[in-house]
N, CA, C and O atoms as CSV, one atom per row, in Angstrom:
chain,resi,resn,atom,element,x,y,z
A,1,MET,N,N,6.229,-2.143,12.111
A,1,MET,CA,C,6.925,-2.298,10.854
A,1,MET,C,C,6.071,-1.673,9.759
A,1,MET,O,O,4.862,-1.895,9.704
A,2,LEU,N,N,6.697,-0.900,8.898
A,2,LEU,CA,C,6.041,-0.327,7.736
A,2,LEU,C,C,6.486,-1.065,6.481
A,2,LEU,O,O,7.622,-1.530,6.385
A,3,ALA,N,N,5.577,-1.162,5.529
A,3,ALA,CA,C,5.916,-1.761,4.239
A,3,ALA,C,C,5.209,-0.986,3.141
A,3,ALA,O,O,4.119,-0.448,3.339
A,4,GLU,N,N,5.836,-0.938,2.001
A,4,GLU,CA,C,5.253,-0.324,0.812
A,4,GLU,C,C,5.065,-1.435,-0.203
A,4,GLU,O,O,6.029,-2.097,-0.586
A,5,LEU,N,N,3.833,-1.645,-0.642
A,5,LEU,CA,C,3.506,-2.724,-1.568
A,5,LEU,C,C,3.008,-2.150,-2.883
A,5,LEU,O,O,2.150,-1.268,-2.913
A,6,ARG,N,N,3.560,-2.666,-3.961
A,6,ARG,CA,C,3.086,-2.331,-5.298
A,6,ARG,C,C,2.822,-3.636,-6.039
A,6,ARG,O,O,3.685,-4.510,-6.115
A,7,VAL,N,N,1.631,-3.749,-6.576
A,7,VAL,CA,C,1.255,-4.910,-7.371
A,7,VAL,C,C,0.963,-4.401,-8.774
A,7,VAL,O,O,0.048,-3.602,-8.973
A,8,THR,N,N,1.736,-4.861,-9.739
A,8,THR,CA,C,1.574,-4.418,-11.121
A,8,THR,C,C,1.276,-5.614,-12.007
A,8,THR,O,O,2.140,-6.466,-12.215
A,9,PRO,N,N,0.056,-5.683,-12.532
A,9,PRO,CA,C,-0.276,-6.787,-13.437
A,9,PRO,C,C,0.285,-6.498,-14.825
A,9,PRO,O,O,0.189,-5.374,-15.318
A,10,LEU,N,N,0.856,-7.489,-15.437
A,10,LEU,CA,C,1.330,-7.399,-16.813
A,10,LEU,C,C,0.554,-8.437,-17.616
A,10,LEU,O,O,0.229,-9.508,-17.105
A,11,GLU,N,N,0.262,-8.122,-18.861
A,11,GLU,CA,C,-0.512,-9.043,-19.694
A,11,GLU,C,C,-1.827,-9.381,-18.995
A,11,GLU,O,O,-2.195,-10.546,-18.847
A,12,THR,N,N,-2.530,-8.311,-18.565
A,12,THR,CA,C,-3.738,-8.472,-17.770
A,12,THR,C,C,-4.975,-8.761,-18.620
A,12,THR,O,O,-5.059,-8.371,-19.784
A,13,LYS,N,N,-5.919,-9.447,-18.012
A,13,LYS,CA,C,-7.175,-9.790,-18.667
A,13,LYS,C,C,-8.293,-8.823,-18.280
A,13,LYS,O,O,-9.376,-8.856,-18.864
A,14,ILE,N,N,-8.027,-7.958,-17.289
A,14,ILE,CA,C,-8.996,-6.973,-16.830
A,14,ILE,C,C,-8.289,-5.636,-16.671
A,14,ILE,O,O,-7.065,-5.559,-16.777
A,15,SER,N,N,-9.061,-4.582,-16.417
A,15,SER,CA,C,-8.445,-3.262,-16.245
A,15,SER,C,C,-7.643,-3.217,-14.944
A,15,SER,O,O,-7.908,-3.954,-13.995
A,16,PHE,N,N,-6.663,-2.333,-14.937
A,16,PHE,CA,C,-5.849,-2.154,-13.742
A,16,PHE,C,C,-6.722,-1.731,-12.562
A,16,PHE,O,O,-6.554,-2.240,-11.453
A,17,ALA,N,N,-7.649,-0.809,-12.791
A,17,ALA,CA,C,-8.541,-0.342,-11.721
A,17,ALA,C,C,-9.371,-1.489,-11.160
A,17,ALA,O,O,-9.576,-1.564,-9.948
A,18,ARG,N,N,-9.853,-2.386,-12.024
A,18,ARG,CA,C,-10.645,-3.535,-11.566
A,18,ARG,C,C,-9.784,-4.453,-10.703
A,18,ARG,O,O,-10.247,-4.968,-9.685
A,19,LEU,N,N,-8.541,-4.656,-11.106
A,19,LEU,CA,C,-7.651,-5.507,-10.316
A,19,LEU,C,C,-7.416,-4.909,-8.937
A,19,LEU,O,O,-7.483,-5.617,-7.932
A,20,ILE,N,N,-7.143,-3.620,-8.885
A,20,ILE,CA,C,-6.923,-2.972,-7.584
A,20,ILE,C,C,-8.178,-3.075,-6.732
A,20,ILE,O,O,-8.095,-3.333,-5.531
A,21,ALA,N,N,-9.335,-2.877,-7.341
A,21,ALA,CA,C,-10.598,-3.010,-6.604
A,21,ALA,C,C,-10.755,-4.422,-6.041
A,21,ALA,O,O,-11.295,-4.595,-4.948
A,22,ASP,N,N,-10.290,-5.428,-6.773
A,22,ASP,CA,C,-10.362,-6.813,-6.288
A,22,ASP,C,C,-9.387,-7.075,-5.143
A,22,ASP,O,O,-9.576,-8.010,-4.365
A,23,LEU,N,N,-8.341,-6.246,-5.041
A,23,LEU,CA,C,-7.363,-6.427,-3.958
A,23,LEU,C,C,-7.787,-5.717,-2.664
A,23,LEU,O,O,-7.309,-6.076,-1.588
A,24,ILE,N,N,-8.659,-4.736,-2.748
A,24,ILE,CA,C,-9.074,-3.975,-1.559
A,24,ILE,C,C,-9.665,-4.874,-0.465
A,24,ILE,O,O,-9.325,-4.681,0.702
A,25,PRO,N,N,-10.537,-5.851,-0.783
A,25,PRO,CA,C,-11.056,-6.713,0.286
A,25,PRO,C,C,-9.966,-7.458,1.064
A,25,PRO,O,O,-10.140,-7.748,2.247
A,26,ILE,N,N,-8.852,-7.766,0.408
A,26,ILE,CA,C,-7.737,-8.426,1.095
A,26,ILE,C,C,-7.192,-7.495,2.174
A,26,ILE,O,O,-6.867,-7.940,3.274
A,27,LEU,N,N,-7.094,-6.211,1.862
A,27,LEU,CA,C,-6.640,-5.230,2.849
A,27,LEU,C,C,-7.630,-5.119,4.002
A,27,LEU,O,O,-7.245,-5.122,5.171
A,28,VAL,N,N,-8.895,-5.023,3.658
A,28,VAL,CA,C,-9.942,-4.846,4.674
A,28,VAL,C,C,-9.998,-6.043,5.624
A,28,VAL,O,O,-10.189,-5.874,6.829
A,29,GLU,N,N,-9.832,-7.239,5.087
A,29,GLU,CA,C,-9.900,-8.452,5.898
A,29,GLU,C,C,-8.651,-8.678,6.745
A,29,GLU,O,O,-8.688,-9.446,7.707
A,30,SER,N,N,-7.561,-8.027,6.405
A,30,SER,CA,C,-6.315,-8.227,7.147
A,30,SER,C,C,-6.345,-7.432,8.449
A,30,SER,O,O,-7.135,-6.497,8.583
A,31,PRO,N,N,-5.499,-7.791,9.404
A,31,PRO,CA,C,-5.407,-7.027,10.650
A,31,PRO,C,C,-4.490,-5.797,10.520
A,31,PRO,O,O,-4.282,-5.073,11.493
A,32,LEU,N,N,-3.953,-5.569,9.335
A,32,LEU,CA,C,-2.977,-4.503,9.127
A,32,LEU,C,C,-3.626,-3.134,9.010
A,32,LEU,O,O,-4.759,-3.005,8.548
A,33,ARG,N,N,-2.888,-2.113,9.438
A,33,ARG,CA,C,-3.249,-0.748,9.086
A,33,ARG,C,C,-2.769,-0.557,7.658
A,33,ARG,O,O,-1.735,-1.103,7.276
A,34,TYR,N,N,-3.507,0.211,6.864
A,34,TYR,CA,C,-3.094,0.416,5.479
A,34,TYR,C,C,-3.559,1.763,4.971
A,34,TYR,O,O,-4.483,2.375,5.507
A,35,GLN,N,N,-2.889,2.206,3.917
A,35,GLN,CA,C,-3.253,3.440,3.226
A,35,GLN,C,C,-2.969,3.213,1.743
A,35,GLN,O,O,-1.820,3.050,1.334
A,36,VAL,N,N,-4.037,3.207,0.950
A,36,VAL,CA,C,-3.908,3.053,-0.496
A,36,VAL,C,C,-3.654,4.428,-1.093
A,36,VAL,O,O,-4.319,5.398,-0.730
A,37,HIS,N,N,-2.707,4.513,-1.996
A,37,HIS,CA,C,-2.441,5.772,-2.683
A,37,HIS,C,C,-2.161,5.493,-4.150
A,37,HIS,O,O,-2.214,4.341,-4.579
A,38,ALA,N,N,-1.872,6.499,-4.902
A,38,ALA,CA,C,-1.793,6.389,-6.360
A,38,ALA,C,C,-0.734,5.412,-6.863
A,38,ALA,O,O,-0.910,4.820,-7.928
A,39,MET,N,N,0.344,5.230,-6.134
A,39,MET,CA,C,1.440,4.408,-6.628
A,39,MET,C,C,1.654,3.115,-5.851
A,39,MET,O,O,2.613,2.390,-6.114
A,40,GLY,N,N,0.779,2.817,-4.902
A,40,GLY,CA,C,0.943,1.608,-4.112
A,40,GLY,C,C,0.139,1.688,-2.837
A,40,GLY,O,O,-0.795,2.482,-2.721
A,41,THR,N,N,0.508,0.864,-1.887
A,41,THR,CA,C,-0.188,0.804,-0.606
A,41,THR,C,C,0.838,0.730,0.515
A,41,THR,O,O,1.770,-0.072,0.463
A,42,THR,N,N,0.662,1.565,1.522
A,42,THR,CA,C,1.485,1.504,2.715
A,42,THR,C,C,0.797,0.578,3.700
A,42,THR,O,O,-0.404,0.698,3.941
A,43,LEU,N,N,1.558,-0.344,4.268
A,43,LEU,CA,C,1.048,-1.316,5.234
A,43,LEU,C,C,1.784,-1.127,6.553
A,43,LEU,O,O,2.946,-0.722,6.579
A,44,GLU,N,N,1.094,-1.426,7.643
A,44,GLU,CA,C,1.744,-1.391,8.949
A,44,GLU,C,C,1.276,-2.586,9.768
A,44,GLU,O,O,0.078,-2.847,9.879
A,45,GLY,N,N,2.231,-3.303,10.335
A,45,GLY,CA,C,1.890,-4.441,11.181
A,45,GLY,C,C,3.037,-5.411,11.303
A,45,GLY,O,O,4.195,-5.073,11.059
A,46,ASP,N,N,2.696,-6.609,11.681
A,46,ASP,CA,C,3.647,-7.692,11.891
A,46,ASP,C,C,4.159,-8.228,10.546
A,46,ASP,O,O,3.407,-8.293,9.573
A,47,LEU,N,N,5.431,-8.608,10.498
A,47,LEU,CA,C,6.032,-9.115,9.266
A,47,LEU,C,C,5.244,-10.300,8.706
A,47,LEU,O,O,4.980,-10.352,7.504
A,48,GLY,N,N,4.872,-11.235,9.547
A,48,GLY,CA,C,4.124,-12.402,9.082
A,48,GLY,C,C,2.793,-12.017,8.449
A,48,GLY,O,O,2.390,-12.597,7.441
A,49,GLU,N,N,2.109,-11.038,9.042
A,49,GLU,CA,C,0.836,-10.572,8.495
A,49,GLU,C,C,1.040,-9.852,7.170
A,49,GLU,O,O,0.235,-9.997,6.251
A,50,ILE,N,N,2.115,-9.075,7.071
A,50,ILE,CA,C,2.421,-8.381,5.817
A,50,ILE,C,C,2.703,-9.394,4.711
A,50,ILE,O,O,2.170,-9.273,3.607
A,51,LEU,N,N,3.534,-10.389,4.999
A,51,LEU,CA,C,3.878,-11.384,3.983
A,51,LEU,C,C,2.667,-12.230,3.594
A,51,LEU,O,O,2.532,-12.615,2.432
A,52,ALA,N,N,1.788,-12.521,4.548
A,52,ALA,CA,C,0.562,-13.260,4.236
A,52,ALA,C,C,-0.330,-12.452,3.297
A,52,ALA,O,O,-0.927,-13.005,2.374
A,53,LEU,N,N,-0.418,-11.152,3.532
A,53,LEU,CA,C,-1.208,-10.289,2.664
A,53,LEU,C,C,-0.608,-10.243,1.261
A,53,LEU,O,O,-1.339,-10.304,0.272
A,54,VAL,N,N,0.699,-10.137,1.171
A,54,VAL,CA,C,1.367,-10.120,-0.135
A,54,VAL,C,C,1.071,-11.417,-0.889
A,54,VAL,O,O,0.815,-11.394,-2.093
A,55,GLU,N,N,1.106,-12.527,-0.191
A,55,GLU,CA,C,0.821,-13.812,-0.837
A,55,GLU,C,C,-0.619,-13.864,-1.346
A,55,GLU,O,O,-0.864,-14.336,-2.456
A,56,ARG,N,N,-1.568,-13.387,-0.549
A,56,ARG,CA,C,-2.972,-13.364,-0.980
A,56,ARG,C,C,-3.152,-12.425,-2.183
A,56,ARG,O,O,-3.862,-12.755,-3.132
A,57,ALA,N,N,-2.508,-11.261,-2.134
A,57,ALA,CA,C,-2.601,-10.314,-3.250
A,57,ALA,C,C,-2.023,-10.930,-4.525
A,57,ALA,O,O,-2.575,-10.749,-5.611
A,58,HIS,N,N,-0.934,-11.643,-4.393
A,58,HIS,CA,C,-0.328,-12.314,-5.544
A,58,HIS,C,C,-1.293,-13.328,-6.150
A,58,HIS,O,O,-1.453,-13.388,-7.369
A,59,THR,N,N,-1.923,-14.111,-5.311
A,59,THR,CA,C,-2.865,-15.135,-5.785
A,59,THR,C,C,-4.010,-14.498,-6.568
A,59,THR,O,O,-4.362,-14.968,-7.650
A,60,VAL,N,N,-4.585,-13.440,-6.030
A,60,VAL,CA,C,-5.691,-12.760,-6.714
A,60,VAL,C,C,-5.207,-12.122,-8.016
A,60,VAL,O,O,-5.877,-12.233,-9.043
A,61,ALA,N,N,-4.074,-11.469,-7.985
A,61,ALA,CA,C,-3.556,-10.814,-9.182
A,61,ALA,C,C,-3.281,-11.821,-10.296
A,61,ALA,O,O,-3.549,-11.547,-11.466
A,62,ARG,N,N,-2.753,-12.970,-9.937
A,62,ARG,CA,C,-2.448,-14.002,-10.945
A,62,ARG,C,C,-3.706,-14.589,-11.566
A,62,ARG,O,O,-3.643,-15.131,-12.670
A,63,GLU,N,N,-4.841,-14.497,-10.891
A,63,GLU,CA,C,-6.104,-14.953,-11.477
A,63,GLU,C,C,-6.494,-14.070,-12.668
A,63,GLU,O,O,-7.242,-14.502,-13.545
A,64,HIS,N,N,-5.988,-12.843,-12.694
A,64,HIS,CA,C,-6.390,-11.868,-13.714
A,64,HIS,C,C,-5.263,-11.450,-14.654
A,64,HIS,O,O,-5.492,-10.677,-15.583
A,65,ALA,N,N,-4.075,-11.942,-14.428
A,65,ALA,CA,C,-2.941,-11.524,-15.261
A,65,ALA,C,C,-1.999,-12.699,-15.482
A,65,ALA,O,O,-1.811,-13.543,-14.606
A,66,ASP,N,N,-1.417,-12.730,-16.666
A,66,ASP,CA,C,-0.464,-13.799,-16.987
A,66,ASP,C,C,0.879,-13.576,-16.320
A,66,ASP,O,O,1.685,-14.497,-16.187
A,67,ARG,N,N,1.107,-12.339,-15.902
A,67,ARG,CA,C,2.374,-11.997,-15.260
A,67,ARG,C,C,2.104,-10.894,-14.245
A,67,ARG,O,O,1.330,-9.977,-14.519
A,68,VAL,N,N,2.731,-10.974,-13.082
A,68,VAL,CA,C,2.524,-9.988,-12.019
A,68,VAL,C,C,3.875,-9.584,-11.445
A,68,VAL,O,O,4.696,-10.429,-11.086
A,69,LEU,N,N,4.084,-8.278,-11.367
A,69,LEU,CA,C,5.279,-7.739,-10.736
A,69,LEU,C,C,4.879,-7.251,-9.345
A,69,LEU,O,O,3.971,-6.430,-9.213
A,70,ILE,N,N,5.547,-7.747,-8.318
A,70,ILE,CA,C,5.272,-7.327,-6.944
A,70,ILE,C,C,6.537,-6.706,-6.375
A,70,ILE,O,O,7.608,-7.313,-6.385
A,71,GLU,N,N,6.389,-5.485,-5.880
A,71,GLU,CA,C,7.493,-4.786,-5.234
A,71,GLU,C,C,7.119,-4.572,-3.776
A,71,GLU,O,O,6.031,-4.079,-3.475
A,72,LEU,N,N,8.015,-4.939,-2.876
A,72,LEU,CA,C,7.773,-4.801,-1.445
A,72,LEU,C,C,9.002,-4.194,-0.790
A,72,LEU,O,O,10.101,-4.743,-0.869
A,73,SER,N,N,8.800,-3.058,-0.144
A,73,SER,CA,C,9.863,-2.431,0.639
A,73,SER,C,C,9.444,-2.481,2.097
A,73,SER,O,O,8.293,-2.197,2.427
A,74,ILE,N,N,10.367,-2.838,2.961
A,74,ILE,CA,C,10.052,-2.977,4.386
A,74,ILE,C,C,10.964,-2.075,5.201
A,74,ILE,O,O,12.180,-2.058,5.008
A,75,ASP,N,N,10.360,-1.330,6.111
A,75,ASP,CA,C,11.083,-0.498,7.074
A,75,ASP,C,C,10.844,-1.121,8.446
A,75,ASP,O,O,9.786,-0.933,9.048
A,76,ASP,N,N,11.828,-1.858,8.930
A,76,ASP,CA,C,11.711,-2.580,10.199
A,76,ASP,C,C,12.459,-1.805,11.270
A,76,ASP,O,O,13.689,-1.785,11.303
A,77,ARG,N,N,11.696,-1.170,12.139
A,77,ARG,CA,C,12.312,-0.402,13.224
A,77,ARG,C,C,11.528,-0.642,14.503
A,77,ARG,O,O,10.391,-1.113,14.466
A,78,THR,N,N,12.122,-0.327,15.596
A,78,THR,CA,C,11.512,-0.578,16.886
A,78,THR,C,C,10.637,0.600,17.298
A,78,THR,O,O,11.121,1.595,17.837
A,79,LEU,N,N,9.363,0.468,17.038
A,79,LEU,CA,C,8.360,1.440,17.477
A,79,LEU,C,C,7.134,0.665,17.917
A,79,LEU,O,O,7.000,-0.519,17.607
A,80,SER,N,N,6.254,1.311,18.624
A,80,SER,CA,C,5.108,0.601,19.181
A,80,SER,C,C,3.879,0.609,18.290
A,80,SER,O,O,2.822,0.154,18.729
A,81,GLY,N,N,3.961,1.089,17.093
A,81,GLY,CA,C,2.803,1.110,16.200
A,81,GLY,C,C,2.392,2.527,15.870
A,81,GLY,O,O,2.933,3.489,16.415
A,82,GLY,N,N,1.436,2.645,14.979
A,82,GLY,CA,C,0.967,3.950,14.559
A,82,GLY,C,C,1.946,4.676,13.665
A,82,GLY,O,O,1.911,5.903,13.570
A,83,GLU,N,N,2.817,3.934,13.010
A,83,GLU,CA,C,3.880,4.550,12.222
A,83,GLU,C,C,3.354,5.308,11.007
A,83,GLU,O,O,3.921,6.336,10.636
A,84,ILE,N,N,2.289,4.825,10.385
A,84,ILE,CA,C,1.739,5.538,9.226
A,84,ILE,C,C,1.351,6.948,9.636
A,84,ILE,O,O,1.686,7.915,8.952
A,85,VAL,N,N,0.650,7.063,10.742
A,85,VAL,CA,C,0.196,8.364,11.234
A,85,VAL,C,C,1.376,9.179,11.747
A,85,VAL,O,O,1.500,10.360,11.421
A,86,HIS,N,N,2.244,8.560,12.546
A,86,HIS,CA,C,3.368,9.284,13.151
A,86,HIS,C,C,4.332,9.839,12.107
A,86,HIS,O,O,4.840,10.950,12.260
A,87,SER,N,N,4.586,9.076,11.053
A,87,SER,CA,C,5.527,9.534,10.028
A,87,SER,C,C,5.065,10.846,9.410
A,87,SER,O,O,5.859,11.775,9.260
A,88,LEU,N,N,3.801,10.928,9.055
A,88,LEU,CA,C,3.269,12.163,8.477
A,88,LEU,C,C,3.123,13.251,9.521
A,88,LEU,O,O,3.334,14.429,9.232
A,89,GLN,N,N,2.766,12.864,10.726
A,89,GLN,CA,C,2.580,13.852,11.793
A,89,GLN,C,C,3.887,14.582,12.105
A,89,GLN,O,O,3.880,15.787,12.359
A,90,HIS,N,N,4.990,13.869,12.085
A,90,HIS,CA,C,6.285,14.498,12.352
A,90,HIS,C,C,6.595,15.576,11.321
A,90,HIS,O,O,7.126,16.634,11.660
A,91,VAL,N,N,6.263,15.307,10.074
A,91,VAL,CA,C,6.482,16.308,9.030
A,91,VAL,C,C,5.537,17.489,9.231
A,91,VAL,O,O,5.949,18.642,9.107
A,92,ARG,N,N,4.283,17.208,9.539
A,92,ARG,CA,C,3.309,18.285,9.760
A,92,ARG,C,C,3.714,19.177,10.939
A,92,ARG,O,O,3.459,20.381,10.915
A,93,GLU,N,N,4.339,18.602,11.963
A,93,GLU,CA,C,4.753,19.372,13.127
A,93,GLU,C,C,5.822,20.414,12.791
A,93,GLU,O,O,6.040,21.348,13.562
A,94,LEU,N,N,6.477,20.262,11.664
A,94,LEU,CA,C,7.475,21.232,11.249
A,94,LEU,C,C,6.827,22.521,10.733
A,94,LEU,O,O,7.507,23.512,10.469
A,95,ARG,N,N,5.516,22.484,10.598
A,95,ARG,CA,C,4.737,23.656,10.164
A,95,ARG,C,C,5.299,24.237,8.869
A,95,ARG,O,O,5.624,25.422,8.789
A,96,LEU,N,N,5.403,23.397,7.882
A,96,LEU,CA,C,5.899,23.821,6.580
A,96,LEU,C,C,4.947,24.843,5.962
A,96,LEU,O,O,3.740,24.806,6.201
A,97,SER,N,N,5.491,25.730,5.186
A,97,SER,CA,C,4.653,26.732,4.534
A,97,SER,C,C,3.974,26.162,3.286
A,97,SER,O,O,3.079,26.796,2.727
A,98,ALA,N,N,4.385,24.990,2.854
A,98,ALA,CA,C,3.790,24.356,1.680
A,98,ALA,C,C,2.950,23.152,2.112
A,98,ALA,O,O,3.317,22.442,3.049
A,99,PRO,N,N,1.829,22.922,1.434
A,99,PRO,CA,C,0.986,21.772,1.778
A,99,PRO,C,C,1.677,20.448,1.418
A,99,PRO,O,O,2.543,20.412,0.543
A,100,LEU,N,N,1.293,19.380,2.089
A,100,LEU,CA,C,1.876,18.067,1.815
A,100,LEU,C,C,1.264,17.394,0.578
A,100,LEU,O,O,1.804,16.412,0.069
A,101,GLU,N,N,0.151,17.923,0.110
A,101,GLU,CA,C,-0.460,17.335,-1.070
A,101,GLU,C,C,-1.235,18.390,-1.857
A,101,GLU,O,O,-1.680,19.397,-1.305
A,102,ARG,N,N,-1.383,18.142,-3.135
A,102,ARG,CA,C,-2.266,18.923,-4.005
A,102,ARG,C,C,-2.997,17.894,-4.853
A,102,ARG,O,O,-2.398,17.254,-5.717
A,103,LEU,N,N,-4.272,17.739,-4.610
A,103,LEU,CA,C,-5.033,16.722,-5.315
A,103,LEU,C,C,-5.772,17.270,-6.534
A,103,LEU,O,O,-6.208,16.504,-7.394
A,104,VAL,N,N,-5.912,18.587,-6.608
A,104,VAL,CA,C,-6.559,19.219,-7.743
A,104,VAL,C,C,-5.675,20.368,-8.212
A,104,VAL,O,O,-5.206,21.170,-7.405
A,105,THR,N,N,-5.455,20.439,-9.503
A,105,THR,CA,C,-4.667,21.557,-10.026
A,105,THR,C,C,-5.601,22.645,-10.506
A,105,THR,O,O,-6.664,22.371,-11.065
A,106,GLU,N,N,-5.202,23.863,-10.286
A,106,GLU,CA,C,-5.984,24.999,-10.739
A,106,GLU,C,C,-5.423,25.479,-12.067
A,106,GLU,O,O,-4.207,25.579,-12.234
A,107,ARG,N,N,-6.291,25.769,-12.993
A,107,ARG,CA,C,-5.831,26.220,-14.317
A,107,ARG,C,C,-6.379,27.563,-14.632
A,107,ARG,O,O,-6.103,28.107,-15.701
């Protein structure tokens, strides 16, 4: 199962970057595969483990913000795992002439 998690603190007492840094240990301690990116985090694993992680992230975020917006999208399909890697690999196998990412712009 894949999930996309976004945690957005509103009325925060600390910087957004500090809050995200405080959430990283929750990811590391979980049994889930994960990939943090600019707009959220992709999670892979069991539904119960995903929901437990969301609950822990909510608890930590609420310690630093008066209001927290949590967005969770779940893609529940029958596969044996490795979906984060496989999803991107399938696109790469198409041998596109354009790169999948540009992290630095040239001026």
